[in-house]
PLY file of the C-alpha trace (Angstrom):
ply
format ascii 1.0
element vertex 76
property float x
property float y
property float z
element edge 75
property int vertex1
property int vertex2
end_header
-9.30 -35.80 1.78
-8.49 -35.16 -1.70
-10.69 -31.89 -1.26
-9.10 -31.27 1.90
-5.65 -30.95 0.02
-6.70 -29.32 -2.81
-8.59 -26.72 -0.49
-5.26 -26.61 1.43
-3.03 -25.93 -1.52
-5.14 -23.35 -3.04
-5.32 -21.27 0.40
-1.27 -21.95 0.57
-1.00 -20.49 -3.21
-3.50 -17.48 -2.07
-1.19 -16.70 0.67
1.78 -16.97 -1.07
0.38 -14.41 -3.75
-0.68 -12.00 -0.89
3.26 -12.11 0.45
4.36 -11.45 -2.78
2.29 -8.38 -3.32
3.24 -7.30 -0.17
6.75 -7.52 -0.42
6.82 -5.97 -3.92
4.49 -2.96 -2.87
1.80 -3.61 -5.01
-0.77 -3.31 -2.31
-2.48 -0.11 -3.76
-4.35 0.30 -6.95
-3.03 2.28 -9.75
-5.62 4.94 -9.39
-4.37 5.55 -5.62
-0.56 5.49 -6.74
-1.37 8.15 -9.70
-3.35 10.46 -6.58
-0.26 9.79 -4.21
2.21 11.04 -6.93
-0.05 13.92 -8.17
-0.34 15.44 -4.63
3.62 14.58 -3.82
2.54 12.34 -0.82
5.65 11.60 1.50
4.24 9.53 4.40
2.81 6.41 6.07
-0.71 4.81 5.09
-1.66 2.38 7.43
-4.61 -0.15 6.96
-6.29 -2.39 9.40
-8.04 -5.59 7.65
-10.12 -8.07 9.72
-11.41 -11.08 7.62
-10.67 -9.49 4.61
-12.47 -6.36 5.11
-10.70 -3.01 5.83
-11.82 -2.09 9.24
-9.79 1.33 9.71
-7.38 3.32 7.53
-5.39 6.54 8.11
-1.74 8.21 7.49
0.94 10.08 8.89
1.71 13.34 7.39
5.13 14.28 5.94
3.73 15.65 2.93
5.27 18.44 0.82
3.83 20.25 -2.17
6.79 22.50 -2.27
8.78 23.00 -5.81
12.50 22.43 -5.63
12.63 26.64 -6.36
10.61 27.11 -3.05
13.07 24.61 -1.29
16.37 26.00 -2.72
14.88 29.85 -2.19
14.37 28.85 1.53
17.69 27.40 2.26
19.69 30.35 0.70
0 1
1 2
2 3
3 4
4 5
5 6
6 7
7 8
8 9
9 10
10 11
11 12
12 13
13 14
14 15
15 16
16 17
17 18
18 19
19 20
20 21
21 22
22 23
23 24
24 25
25 26
26 27
27 28
28 29
29 30
30 31
31 32
32 33
33 34
34 35
35 36
36 37
37 38
38 39
39 40
40 41
41 42
42 43
43 44
44 45
45 46
46 47
47 48
48 49
49 50
50 51
51 52
52 53
53 54
54 55
55 56
56 57
57 58
58 59
59 60
60 61
61 62
62 63
63 64
64 65
65 66
66 67
67 68
68 69
69 70
70 71
71 72
72 73
73 74
74 75
């Protein structure tokens, strides 16, 4: 009985940590965040997970490499 409660408490703690990380946007590795910043990615990433394994991932483009100068020139 005590072992079951301990397992349940540990599972609740882990799920709480998962929720905290999702809420605070800590779901990507630092390397992936640096890569997204380096290419100035703007868009949506999607990840489908089943039993802790990534089944599918993808992205929706909205990704721009234009510099501010190019944008300003275009708008004039």
